[in-house]
N, C-alpha and C positions, 0 to 999 in steps of 0.2 A: 504494500500500500504506500501511497505517497502522503507525506506530511509537510506542513510548513513550520519552520523554526523561525521565531521572531521575538523581539523584545517588546514589552509593554511598560511604559513609564507613566506613573500617576503621582498626583500630589499625595504627600504623606498624611495630609489632613483627612482624606477620604479612603486611605489605604485599607483599613480594617474591614469595612463593609464592602467596598467596591471590589476588592480582590476575591472575596468569596463568591459574590454574585457574578463577576466577570468569568471566573474559572468555571462555574457551573454552566454558564452559557456555552463555553467551549466544548462541554461534554461531561458526562457523569464519571467515566472511567478512563480518563486520559492520563498520559505520563505527567508526573509531577513537575512543576515549574522550578526554576532555580533563581533565587534572588541574587542579584549582583551587588557587590559592595562598591562604595564610592558613588560618583555621579554628582549631579547638581543638588545642592542643599535644599531640602524640603521636598524632594522627589524620590520615589523608589522605583527600581527597574527589575523586572523579572523576565527570564527567558522561558518561552513556552514552546511546546511541540503539540500541534493540533492537526487533525485530519484535514487534508487538502480541500474537502468539500464544505468546510465550515467557513462562513463569511466573517473572517476575523476583522476586517476593516469596519464593517457595520456594527459589530458588537463593541469594538473598542471606541467607536464614535459615540455610541449610546452611553458609555461610562466616562466620556470626556478624557480618554487616555490617548497617549501618543504611541503609535506602533512603529517599530523599525522595519526595514525592508525584509519581507519574508524570504527565506532560503529553503528551497524544496529539496527533500531527500527521500529515498525509498527505504522503508524498514519492513521487517517481517510483521505480518498481521498480529502474531502472538505477543509482540513487544508493545503493542499499543494498549497499555493499561496502566493503572496507578501503582504497579509494582516496579515501574521504571521511572528514572529521572533523566531529563535532558541535560547534557553537558557540552561545553565547547571542547574541541580537540586540540587547538593550538598547534596543529601540524601544518606544514607547508603544502603537503600533498594529501589527496583523499578528501573525504567529507569534513566539513568544518565543525560538525556536531555529531554526537552519538548518544545513544541511550544506554544507561547503566542500571542494572538491577539493584534495588534498595533492600 
């Protein structure tokens, strides 16, 4: 299956409620997101892995969040669940992201 990997940045003032609601709209059993450290003061950024068929731009707009440019990868269907977390690879070659079992 194909998935989109992308960042979502939101104000820390709405983070607690918006993150739960936003995540549930991406799907009920999706890979866990990864919170990034650093960034602009007052904002929180998460890395997400979501099925290619989900309208991530519309959902993010609904919650007034900024999304990064989606990066598409192919994964095994069996890996698309909340037993996995998305991670950046930091490698020069191959996919820029991968899923790791938690």
